[in-house]
C-alpha positions in Angstrom: 138.3 85.4 113.1 138.9 88.9 114.0 138.6 90.5 117.3 136.0 93.3 117.3 136.9 96.5 118.7 133.9 97.3 120.7 132.6 101.0 121.3 131.4 101.7 125.0 128.8 103.8 126.2 128.9 106.5 128.8 125.9 105.0 130.4 127.8 101.3 130.2 130.9 103.0 131.8 128.7 104.3 134.7 126.7 101.2 135.2 129.9 99.3 135.2 131.4 101.6 137.8 128.0 101.4 140.0 128.5 97.6 140.0 132.0 97.8 140.9 134.3 98.1 137.9 137.0 100.3 138.6 140.1 101.6 136.8 139.9 101.9 133.3 136.3 100.8 133.1 135.9 101.4 129.5 139.0 98.9 128.9 137.5 96.3 131.0 134.3 96.2 129.3 135.7 96.0 125.8 137.8 93.2 127.0 134.9 91.3 128.9 132.5 92.0 125.6 135.5 90.3 123.3 135.4 87.1 125.3 131.5 86.9 126.1 129.5 84.4 124.9 126.1 85.5 123.2 122.9 84.7 125.6 119.3 85.4 125.4 118.5 87.4 128.7 116.1 90.3 129.5 119.3 92.0 130.5 121.5 91.8 127.4 122.9 89.7 124.8 126.3 88.6 125.6 127.4 87.2 129.0 130.9 87.2 130.6 131.0 85.6 133.9 128.6 87.1 135.8 128.3 90.0 133.8 125.5 90.6 131.2 126.2 93.2 128.4 123.5 95.0 126.1 125.5 95.1 122.6 124.1 96.6 119.7 125.8 97.5 116.5 129.4 97.4 117.7 128.6 99.4 120.9 128.4 98.1 124.7 125.4 100.2 125.8 124.5 98.7 129.2 126.2 96.0 131.6 124.3 94.4 134.6 125.8 92.2 137.4 123.9 89.0 138.0 125.0 88.3 141.6 125.8 91.4 143.6 126.4 89.4 146.7 129.9 88.2 145.5 
């Protein structure tokens, strides 16, 4: 099994920062996507903890945080 190196869209970086992902947001999203489990959701197709990512063709296109109150 190889570790996929995901690309991250500018939109996903912007949304991640808007939901509280700071520092190297692109790197953090890539790491989360590699560890994420497949999921069926209206928000995306990968889940890592309380984050759901929409990944298409190896690119993280969007990210949503499920529980904002944490």
